[in-house]
N, C-alpha and C positions, 0 to 999 in steps of 0.2 A: 408454494405461494405463487399466485398468478402475478406476472410482472405488470407494472404500471406502463401502459403503452402510450407513447408519444407520437404526435404528428408535428412536423416542422413546416411552417409556412414562410417562405422567403429563403432563398439559398445564396444570398450575397455574402458580403464581407464578414459579418459576425456569425453567420449560421454554422460555420465549421466548429466553433467553440461549443455550441450546443450539441452538435453531433458527436464530437470527441468526448464531451462530458458524459453523454448517455452511454457510450461504450464502456465507461469506467464505473458506472453506478450499478451495483448489484440489484437485481429485481426491477430493472427498467429496460425498456426496449424501444428503439426507433422503428416504427412500422410504416410511416408514410412521410414523404417530402413533397414540397410543392413550390413551383416558381412559374411566373407568367412567361418566362423565357424557356421553352421546352428543352433546349440543349443544356441549359444550366441545371434544370431539374434532373434530367437524365444522367448527366455527369455526376451530380451529387449523389444520386441513388446508387450508381455503380461504386462510388468510393466509400459511402457510409452505410449503405443498405436502406431498406424501406422502399415501398412502391412509389413511383413518381407520378405526380399529378401536375396539371397546368392551370387548373381552376380550383381555388381553395374550397369552393362550395362542394365540389365533388369529394374532396378529402373529408369534409365535415360529415358526409353521409356515411362514412365508415363506422360501423357499430363497435369495432374493436379499438377505436382510438379513445383513450381516456382523457387526454390533456393535449393541448396544442401550444407550441412555442411560436410566437409571432415575431419574425425578424425581417419584416418588410420596411419600406420607407416610413418614416415616423408618422406622417400625416394619415397613414392608413391604419394605424394601430387600433384606435377605438372601434371603428366600424367592423373590422375583421373580428375583434374580440367580442363584440356584441353578437355577431352571427354565430361565433363558436359557442358562446354561452347559451344561446337559444337552441343550439343543436345538442346541448347537454354536456359539453366538453369543459373541463377546467382550463384555465387560461394563464399562460405565462407570456408576458409582454416585454420586449426589449425596451430600454429607455430611449427617449422619453415615452412614458405611457400614453401620451397624447400631446397635442399642441395647444389645446384650449381647455379650460376648466369645465366648460359646458359638455364637451365631448367626453372628457374623462369621467365626469359625474354620471353621464348616461351609461358608460361602460360599468362603473362601479355598481350603479343601481340595478342594471340588468343582471350582472353576476349574482348579486344578492337575491334578486327575485327568482332567478332560475336555480338557486341553491348550488352554485358552482364556485370554486375557489379562484381567486385572482391574485397573481404574483407579478411584481415588477422586477425586472432584472437590474439590480444594483449589486453586482457580484463583488465589488471591492469591500463590501461589509465583511466578507469572509477571508480577506487577507489576514494572515497571522498577526501582523503588526497592528492592524485595525481592531482585531478581536481583543488584543491586549490593551489597546487604548480604551476601548469601550468598557472593558473590565475595570480599569482605573476610574472611569467616570462613574460607573455604577456603584463602586465601593466608596465614592466620595473622596478619592485621593487628592483631587485638586482643591477641595474646599470650595469657596465661592469663586466663580469664574470672573476673570477680568476681561479677557478678550480672546478671540480665536481668528484664524485665517485659513483660507484655502487658496493655493496658487497652482494653476494648471498652465505650464509653460511648454507648449508643444509646437511641433511644426506640421503644417499641412500645405503642400505646394498646390499650385493651381491645377496640376494634373489630378490630384485627389478629387477636386470638385468636378472636373471635366469627365470623370469616369461615369458619373450618373447625373442626369439633368435635374433631379430633385434636390441634390445637395446644395445647401446654402440658400434655398428659396424660402420665402415666408409661408407659402402654402403647404409645403411638405416637410420642412426641416427646421428653420431657424438657423442661427449661426453657431459659433464656437461655444457659447454658453449653454445653449439647448442641447447640442450634440455631444461635445466632448466634456465640457466642464460640469455637466449636470451630475456626474458621479460624485465629484468632489463637493458640490453644493449639497447633495444628499447627505454626505458624511458630516459636513459642518453642522447642518441642522440636527442630524441624529445625535451628535455629541453635545451641542450647545443649547438645544431646545427650540421652542417655537419663536419665530421672529415677530417683532412688534412693528418695525418700520425699516425702510431703506431708502437710500438715494444712490443714483448710479449714472455712469456714462458708458456709452459704447461707440465704436467706430469701425469703419472698414478701411484699412490702409493699403493692403497689398493684393487683394483677391477680387476677381471678377465674379462676385456673387451679390445677392440682394442683401443678405444679413451681415452681422458683425464678424470681424475676425479678431477683435479684442474688446474686452469689457472689464470694468472695475465697479465695485459697489461697496458702500459702507452700510453696516447693519446695526440696529439696536434690537437685541433679543428681549423677550418678555421678562427675563431675569434681571435686566439692566445691563448685562454684559454686552460688549461691542464686538463687531466682527468685520472682516473684509473678505471680498471675493476678487480674485484676479484670474481671468481666463483669456488665453490667446492661442492662435494657431500660427503666429508670426515669428516664432523663435527660429533663428538661423544658426546652424544649417539643419538641425535635427531636434528631436524631443529632448528637453532638459529634465523636467521634473513635474511631479504632482505632489505637493507637500501640504499636509494638514498640521497646523500648530495650535496648541491650546495653552493658555496661561491662566493659572489660578493662584489663590492666596497661599496654597501649600504644595503646589507642584506645577511643573512645566514640562511639556513633551512635544516632540515634533516627529511626524512620520512622513518620510519623503521617498526618495528613489524615483524612478521614472513613472511609477503608478502607485503611489502611497503603499509601498511594499516593504519599506525598511525604516526601522526606528533610528533616527538621527540623534536626538537628544531625549534624555529620560531622567529628570531630576525632581525628587520628591523629598518632603521633610523626614520621611522614614527611610534611613539609609539602607535598610535591608529589603526595601521593596524594589526589586529589579525585574527587568523584563526577560532576561535569559534567552533571548532569541538569536543572539549572535549576529554575524554580519549577513543579513539576508540579501541574496543576489537579486538583481533586477530580473523580471520575467522576460520571456522571449518576445512578448509584445505587450502593449499597454492594456490589453484585455485581461492579462493576468491568468490566474487559475481558479478563480472563484465560481465559475459556472458549475463545476462539478458539485461543490458543496451546496450551492443554491438549489440546483435541480434535484439533488438527493434529498434535501429537506422538503422540497415541494412534493416529491413522490411519497415521502413519509407522511406528510400532512394529508395527502389524499387517502392513503391506506388507513390512517388512524383518525380521520376527520378532525385534524388539527388546524392551527393557524398557518397560513403561508409564511415563508421565511422573510419576505419583504412584501408588504401588503399593497393593494391598489391605492390606499390612502397615503402610504409612504411615497409612492411614485407621484401622486397628485401634489403632495407638499413640495417636492423638489421642483416640479414644473411651475407651481405657484410662485416660487422665489424667482425663477427665470423670467416669468411673465411680469413680475413686479419690477424687475430690472428694466425690461423693455418699456414698461409704462412710465417709469421714471425718466428714461431717456426721451420719450415722446413728450412728456409734460414739462420737463426741466425742474421737477419738484420732488418732495418726499412722498413716498407711497406707503400706505399703512395696510396692515393685515387685519382681517382677511381681505384679500383682493376683491374689489367690487367691479372695477372697470378693467377688462382684459386689454391686451395689446391691440391697438387699432390696426397695426400693419398685418398681424396674423388674422384677426377677425375679418378684415376686408378681403384678404387673400383667400380665406376659406369660406367666405360668403355667409358669415354668421352674425348674430346680434351680439354686441359687446357687453351689455349689462348682465350682471349675475342675477 
């Protein structure tokens, strides 16, 4: 069986999780890597394999590359993804899939028209505790939802933002909600369903960046259930937790740990329904270990012409929720879904029109 051959564009902070995952996946191979900093691309190539490139357009000319993983600064994701799709490559995009809905829609539409698959990297969906929680939702174990919450309480010092000029900017990144908390926001929506409206506040208390380092939101879902989002990079002195909690008429559950990796509470009206996962340890980093399963599922989807494990539409939905939070902060009011007016700060920074 011919291996599914991957190219990796961007060799920064998250790229090694892609590369390590690809070494673990049977029937997949990392054949090219690329970074605009030649030394970084060369070092990455020596460590993980694959030919080094410094211009991603040259990488896309390789006929033996089936799929590219895009791990560049967030604002570059849609444009690179569109170029990859037009070159006939399947596309895996790190979160967030883009910073505006217009750019994300252009990427989704291009992948569809070019008949290539598009996957968003929300690897925490594959944490064993999250898989078990989703199973409970799918089986109706909670009954009618009352409310749910996601709390991402992490630490990012100023040195983190100083390592790369794009971090924390409206043009290329956004703040803690768009960069760190978006994984948890994806999980909350995945469990609770589509949102109907929200109201939010954000602030920047401790960091020399343009965007927020703390944000909170109250949500009403289409089902009538309520929800809350709390995301911050201000926790002293280190990462505390990422915790997803769901309350229903017949069950309650909380998945916590440093990165939604451990079941903390699991109580249902069926006393025999247990999770049997034991005491799950925290991962070595907040990135967890889900990249391997996500990329393995993507390789399988390519071989069998199946659905990507996390679609472009899934990635869009998570970004829409963050943009709605930003819009609520800008207007001081309730924002309804689907989002019509994008965040003025991001739209202005990226030189785009804001109306959908």
